[in-house]
DRENVONU-825880 format. One record per residue (C-alpha): x, y negated, z; residue in three letters. Coordinates in steps of 0.1 Angstrom, whole numbers, plus 2048, in hexadecimal, padded with zeros to 3 digits. Layout:
# residues N
pt c1->X | c2->Y | c3->Z | r->ala
...
//
This chain:
# residues 134
pt c1->82F | c2->817 | c3->5D6 | r->met
pt c1->80A | c2->810 | c3->5D0 | r->thr
pt c1->7F6 | c2->81E | c3->5B2 | r->glu
pt c1->7F4 | c2->7FB | c3->5A4 | r->lys
pt c1->81A | c2->7F8 | c3->5A5 | r->gln
pt c1->81E | c2->819 | c3->594 | r->glu
pt c1->806 | c2->80E | c3->579 | r->ala
pt c1->816 | c2->7EB | c3->576 | r->asp
pt c1->83C | c2->7EA | c3->57A | r->pro
pt c1->839 | c2->7C4 | c3->575 | r->gly
pt c1->826 | c2->7C2 | c3->596 | r->ala
pt c1->842 | c2->7D4 | c3->5A8 | r->leu
pt c1->85B | c2->7BC | c3->598 | r->ala
pt c1->847 | c2->79E | c3->5A4 | r->asp
pt c1->844 | c2->7AC | c3->5C7 | r->glu
pt c1->86A | c2->7B2 | c3->5C8 | r->leu
pt c1->871 | c2->790 | c3->5BB | r->arg
pt c1->85B | c2->780 | c3->5D5 | r->glu
pt c1->86B | c2->794 | c3->5F1 | r->ala
pt c1->88D | c2->78A | c3->5E5 | r->phe
pt c1->884 | c2->765 | c3->5E3 | r->ile
pt c1->875 | c2->768 | c3->607 | r->gly
pt c1->895 | c2->778 | c3->614 | r->ala
pt c1->8AA | c2->75E | c3->603 | r->gln
pt c1->896 | c2->742 | c3->613 | r->gly
pt c1->899 | c2->753 | c3->635 | r->glu
pt c1->8BF | c2->757 | c3->632 | r->ser
pt c1->8C3 | c2->732 | c3->628 | r->leu
pt c1->8AE | c2->728 | c3->647 | r->ala
pt c1->8C4 | c2->73E | c3->65D | r->leu
pt c1->8E3 | c2->72E | c3->64E | r->arg
pt c1->8D6 | c2->70C | c3->655 | r->asp
pt c1->8CD | c2->714 | c3->679 | r->arg
pt c1->8F0 | c2->723 | c3->67E | r->ala
pt c1->902 | c2->705 | c3->66F | r->leu
pt c1->8EE | c2->6EE | c3->685 | r->ala
pt c1->8FA | c2->6FF | c3->6A5 | r->val
pt c1->90C | c2->6E7 | c3->6BC | r->gln
pt c1->913 | c2->6EE | c3->6E1 | r->thr
pt c1->921 | c2->6D8 | c3->6FD | r->thr
pt c1->932 | c2->6E3 | c3->71D | r->ala
pt c1->93D | c2->6CF | c3->73A | r->lys
pt c1->95A | c2->6D6 | c3->751 | r->ser
pt c1->953 | c2->6E0 | c3->775 | r->arg
pt c1->95D | c2->6BD | c3->781 | r->asp
pt c1->948 | c2->6AD | c3->766 | r->gly
pt c1->965 | c2->698 | c3->759 | r->leu
pt c1->968 | c2->6AA | c3->737 | r->val
pt c1->94D | c2->6B2 | c3->71E | r->ala
pt c1->953 | c2->6C4 | c3->6FE | r->ala
pt c1->93C | c2->6CA | c3->6E1 | r->thr
pt c1->943 | c2->6E4 | c3->6C6 | r->val
pt c1->932 | c2->6EE | c3->6A6 | r->gly
pt c1->927 | c2->70F | c3->698 | r->ala
pt c1->94B | c2->718 | c3->68E | r->arg
pt c1->958 | c2->70F | c3->6B0 | r->gly
pt c1->968 | c2->6EF | c3->6A3 | r->glu
pt c1->96B | c2->6D3 | c3->6BC | r->leu
pt c1->952 | c2->6B8 | c3->6B2 | r->ile
pt c1->954 | c2->6A1 | c3->6D0 | r->arg
pt c1->969 | c2->69E | c3->6EF | r->leu
pt c1->95E | c2->687 | c3->70B | r->asp
pt c1->976 | c2->67E | c3->727 | r->leu
pt c1->968 | c2->66C | c3->746 | r->asp
pt c1->97F | c2->64E | c3->74F | r->pro
pt c1->981 | c2->65D | c3->772 | r->arg
pt c1->99B | c2->676 | c3->764 | r->ile
pt c1->9B5 | c2->659 | c3->768 | r->tyr
pt c1->9B0 | c2->658 | c3->78E | r->arg
pt c1->9C5 | c2->677 | c3->792 | r->arg
pt c1->9DC | c2->679 | c3->775 | r->pro
pt c1->9E5 | c2->69D | c3->76F | r->asp
pt c1->9EA | c2->6A5 | c3->74B | r->ala
pt c1->9ED | c2->6CB | c3->750 | r->his
pt c1->9CC | c2->6CC | c3->764 | r->ala
pt c1->9BB | c2->6B6 | c3->74A | r->leu
pt c1->9C7 | c2->6CC | c3->72E | r->ala
pt c1->9BB | c2->6EC | c3->740 | r->glu
pt c1->999 | c2->6DB | c3->746 | r->ser
pt c1->995 | c2->6D2 | c3->721 | r->ile
pt c1->99F | c2->6F5 | c3->715 | r->ile
pt c1->987 | c2->706 | c3->72D | r->gly
pt c1->96B | c2->6EE | c3->724 | r->thr
pt c1->970 | c2->6F4 | c3->6FF | r->val
pt c1->971 | c2->719 | c3->704 | r->arg
pt c1->950 | c2->718 | c3->717 | r->glu
pt c1->940 | c2->703 | c3->6FB | r->ala
pt c1->94D | c2->71C | c3->6E1 | r->arg
pt c1->93F | c2->73A | c3->6F5 | r->ala
pt c1->91D | c2->729 | c3->6F7 | r->arg
pt c1->91E | c2->722 | c3->6D1 | r->ala
pt c1->925 | c2->747 | c3->6CB | r->met
pt c1->907 | c2->750 | c3->6E1 | r->glu
pt c1->8F1 | c2->739 | c3->6CD | r->glu
pt c1->8FD | c2->747 | c3->6AC | r->leu
pt c1->8F7 | c2->76A | c3->6B8 | r->thr
pt c1->8D3 | c2->760 | c3->6C0 | r->glu
pt c1->8CF | c2->74F | c3->69E | r->val
pt c1->8D9 | c2->76F | c3->68C | r->phe
pt c1->8C8 | c2->787 | c3->6A4 | r->glu
pt c1->8AC | c2->78F | c3->68B | r->ser
pt c1->8C6 | c2->79D | c3->672 | r->ile
pt c1->8E3 | c2->7A9 | c3->686 | r->ala
pt c1->8E7 | c2->7BA | c3->6A8 | r->pro
pt c1->8F6 | c2->7A3 | c3->6C2 | r->pro
pt c1->914 | c2->7B9 | c3->6C7 | r->glu
pt c1->91C | c2->7B8 | c3->6A2 | r->gln
pt c1->919 | c2->792 | c3->6A0 | r->met
pt c1->92E | c2->78D | c3->6BF | r->thr
pt c1->949 | c2->7A3 | c3->6B0 | r->ala
pt c1->948 | c2->790 | c3->68F | r->his
pt c1->948 | c2->76E | c3->6A0 | r->leu
pt c1->964 | c2->777 | c3->6B8 | r->ser
pt c1->97A | c2->786 | c3->69D | r->gly
pt c1->97A | c2->7A8 | c3->6AD | r->asp
pt c1->984 | c2->7BB | c3->68E | r->leu
pt c1->986 | c2->7DD | c3->69F | r->asp
pt c1->962 | c2->7DB | c3->6AA | r->ser
pt c1->956 | c2->7CE | c3->688 | r->val
pt c1->967 | c2->7EA | c3->676 | r->leu
pt c1->959 | c2->804 | c3->68F | r->glu
pt c1->936 | c2->7F6 | c3->689 | r->gln
pt c1->93B | c2->7F7 | c3->663 | r->leu
pt c1->947 | c2->81B | c3->666 | r->ala
pt c1->927 | c2->823 | c3->67A | r->gly
pt c1->939 | c2->82A | c3->69B | r->lys
pt c1->92A | c2->81C | c3->6BB | r->gln
pt c1->945 | c2->80F | c3->6D3 | r->pro
pt c1->944 | c2->821 | c3->6F4 | r->gly
pt c1->932 | c2->841 | c3->6E9 | r->lys
pt c1->951 | c2->856 | c3->6E9 | r->asp
pt c1->960 | c2->846 | c3->708 | r->gly
pt c1->974 | c2->82C | c3->6F5 | r->ser
pt c1->96F | c2->806 | c3->6F5 | r->arg
//
């Protein structure tokens, strides 16, 4: 605390208010960046393309008409599932990067993947792997 702040509590209050408003603006910008995340993945054969949003929801699915040349419903289903999973993994990576300034990547990954054990360990202050576990 500076001498001026000690002499003028109003100056400290103004400084704290400005800091809060700045942090609030930064958090809104992070939220907007996170909500804008969309990733697309293509299957190995290039016949399936899947786009997912920030929450991993399927936004778009493109199937190349060549899938009908070899009708195999099971193979097509597996290709779609794998492609959507890849797009979701990429979205998680992007979200982890968006929040890197406020949360460690391991913590964000645990939160985004729903790894409750890791999240609880982190909240309790334990580091996974230090005692030989996880």
